N, C-alpha and C positions, 0 to 999 in steps of 0.2 A: 504494500500500500504506500503510495507516494503522499507525502505531506504537502499541503499548499504552501507556496512561498510566503515568507513573511510579508505582511502588507497586502496580500492578495484579497480578492473579493470575499473569500471564505473566512478571512481573519477580521475580527471586529476590534481588536486591540489597537488603539491609537496611541502611539508614543508621542508625548508632548515635546515641543521644542525646548531648548534650554531656557529661553525667556519665559515660556509658559510655566515650566517646572519651578523656576525661581519665584514665580508669583504665588505658588502654593505655599501654605504655612509650613514652616520648618518644624519637624517633629522629632528629629534625632540628629545628633552629631557624634561622630566616632572617628577612630583612626584604625587603619588596617593593621591588625596585630600579627606577630609572627605565626601564631597558631592558625590563622586564617589562610595561610599560603599552602598551595598544593604542589604536586610534582612538576607542574608547568611554570612555577615561579610567580603565580599571581593568585588573587583571592579565589578560593574554591566556591562553587555554586551554593554549597550548603550555607556559607556565611552570608551570601546575598539574601537568601531566604531569612536567615536569622536577623539580619539588619533591617530588612523590610518589615519583619514582624515587630521589631522594636519601634520602628517608625509608625506602624499601624497602632500599636498600644499607646504611643505618644499622642496620636490623634485622638484616640478614645479618651485618654485622660483630659485632653483639652475640652472634650465634649461632656465631661462629668462622669464618664464610665471609668472611674478610678478604683483603687483598692477599697476605699471606704464605701463607695456605691455598691461594689460587688458583694462586700460583706453584708451591708445593711439590707440590700434588696434580694440577696441570694440569687443574683442574675449576672450574666456576663455575655461574652461574645465568642462565637465559634467561627472559624474560617471554613468555608465550604467550597471555595474555588480560588485558585491562585495561578496567575500567568506572569511570567517574567521574560523580558527581552534583555539580553546582555549586549551592550553597545560598545564599551571600551573597558579594557582591563584596569584593575586596581592592584597596586603592589604594596608590599610591606612598608609601613610607616606613613602611607598617604592618608591625608584627612579626607573625610567625606561627610555629606549631609543628606538626610532623607527628608523630602518634602511630600506632603499628602494633600489631596483634594477630594472632597466628597463629590462623586459624580452622579450617584443615583440613590434614592431613598424610598423605601417602602415602609409599611407599618411595622415589620419585623426584621427587615434586612437592609443592607446598604452595599454600595459598590464604591471602593476607593481607588483612585489613581495615585500611584506613588512614583517618585523619581529619586534616583540615587545620583548625587552630583559629586564629581571629583573636584573638590574645592581648590586644590592647588593648580589644576590646569583649566579650571572653569569650563568643565565639560560634563555632559550627561553620560554616566557610566552604565546605568541600567534603568529600566522602567518596569513597573508592575501594576497589575490590577488585582484586587482582592475583593471577593464577595464575602461578607460577614453576616451572621444571623444572631439576633439577640435571643438569649437562652434563659429560661427559668431553670436554675441549677437544681431545684428540687425534683422537677419532672423530667429534666434533660430534654425538653421540647422547646421549640421556638415560642416566643412570647412577644407581644407588642412592646415597643419602646414606651416607657412612662412619659407622661406629658412633658415634664421639664426637660428630659433628654431629647425627645422628639423636637421640641421647640429649638433647642441649641443646634441640632442636626439640620433642621430646615433652614436656619439662619446661615449655616456653613455651606449649604448646597450650592454647587457651581451652577451658573446659568445654563439652562438646557437649550440645545439647538431646536429650532422649530420641528414639530412632528415627533419629538422623542417623549417617552413616558418613563416614569419611575417604575421600578419593579418591586416585587415582594419576595 
């Protein structure tokens, strides 16, 4: 089975430009650690996932889905879909930043666009999209966002292109 080429009509993952990515709120800053390096001499794919996850939780904390909320509400977020595009390598000691933008919002779910920026070269290193679902940790099932969290998320929602709809 042949995969469609990146950016083909079958792919809906849109990589932001560097300027677009820099306009997203910054949710994580880090430096490529020696343990992140693989046999090819650059950051291993597992660490991109790890850092994007950290940037995702940074976004959630900005929206009030922080440790105190998770404890009090006995609720949290599960990732149910994750897509990454690797655009330029990162090497040991290089600084990076993750920026996140809320792209779609439903009553129980959301879609985030994330960008990893090589801050020393001012270059987009990777881009990701993550679909998350709000979870009642007692039942382990999806649950609607509470009103105060939903209001913060709606305020953070990126403007939608004509004809697009939010999902759930």
